C-alpha positions in Angstrom: 114.5 202.6 130.3 117.1 202.5 127.2 118.8 205.7 126.6 119.8 206.2 123.0 123.2 207.8 122.6 125.0 209.5 119.5 128.1 210.8 118.7 127.4 214.3 119.7 126.2 213.2 123.0 129.3 211.7 123.5 131.8 214.5 122.6 129.6 217.0 124.5 131.5 215.8 127.7 135.2 217.6 127.9 135.9 214.3 129.9 134.7 212.1 126.9 136.6 214.5 124.5 139.9 214.0 126.6 139.8 210.3 126.0 139.1 210.3 122.5 142.5 212.6 122.4 144.0 209.7 124.6 143.4 206.7 122.4 143.6 208.7 119.1 147.5 208.7 120.3 147.2 204.8 120.6 144.9 202.1 121.8 144.8 202.0 125.7 143.9 199.9 128.8 140.6 201.2 130.8 143.4 201.7 133.4 145.6 203.5 131.8 142.8 206.3 130.3 142.0 206.1 134.2 145.4 207.1 135.1 145.3 210.1 133.1 142.2 211.8 135.5 141.5 212.7 138.8 138.0 211.3 138.3 137.6 207.6 140.1 137.9 204.7 137.7 134.2 203.8 137.7 133.6 207.5 136.6 136.1 207.2 133.8 134.7 203.7 132.9 131.6 205.0 132.2 132.3 207.7 130.4 134.2 204.7 128.4 131.2 203.5 128.1 129.4 205.8 126.8 131.6 206.1 124.1 131.9 202.8 123.0 127.7 202.5 122.8 128.2 205.4 120.1 130.9 203.8 118.2 133.2 206.0 118.5 135.7 203.6 120.6 136.2 199.8 119.7 137.1 197.2 122.4 139.4 194.7 121.6 140.6 191.8 124.0 144.1 190.9 124.2 144.5 188.2 127.3 143.1 189.6 130.2 143.1 193.2 129.1 140.5 195.0 126.9 141.9 198.1 124.4 140.1 200.6 123.2 140.8 202.1 119.6 139.4 205.1 118.0 136.9 203.8 115.5 137.4 206.5 112.6 134.8 205.5 110.7 132.4 207.3 113.3 134.4 210.0 113.9 134.1 211.1 110.6 130.2 211.8 111.3 131.5 214.3 113.3 133.8 215.7 110.8 130.9 215.7 108.2 128.9 217.6 110.4 131.2 220.0 111.2 132.6 220.6 108.1 129.8 223.2 106.3 130.7 225.7 109.3 134.1 225.1 109.1 134.0 226.3 105.0 131.8 228.9 105.9 134.3 230.4 108.6 137.5 229.8 106.1 135.5 232.1 103.7 134.9 234.6 106.2 138.3 234.7 107.2 139.4 235.0 103.2 137.1 238.2 102.9 138.8 239.2 105.7 142.2 239.1 104.8 141.3 240.5 101.0 139.5 244.3 103.2 142.9 243.8 105.0 145.5 243.5 102.6 142.9 246.5 100.6 143.5 248.7 103.8 147.0 248.2 103.7 147.7 249.5 100.6 145.6 252.6 101.0 147.5 255.9 101.7 146.5 257.7 104.8 
């Protein structure tokens, strides 16, 4: 049975989110990524595989090592989904700031 995964499945796991943060700082090999976690290399390898299947990581072989890079195009899919919620909360915070400014100017 084939498991269909998408970017939201991938980022649902905190370890995978941590891997994305690590790789966002620069390309890394699987061993270097695994060294940042207390989980087994096999477990981290599975997380990397899921991120690659979802298209959030790009693999590139350099010599004997495979390096993983962030796929910013597919990361944009997450940002696009979150943006309306960010705008909603930003508007609410601006309203709250306006209310607080009004209350500051009231003499009690």
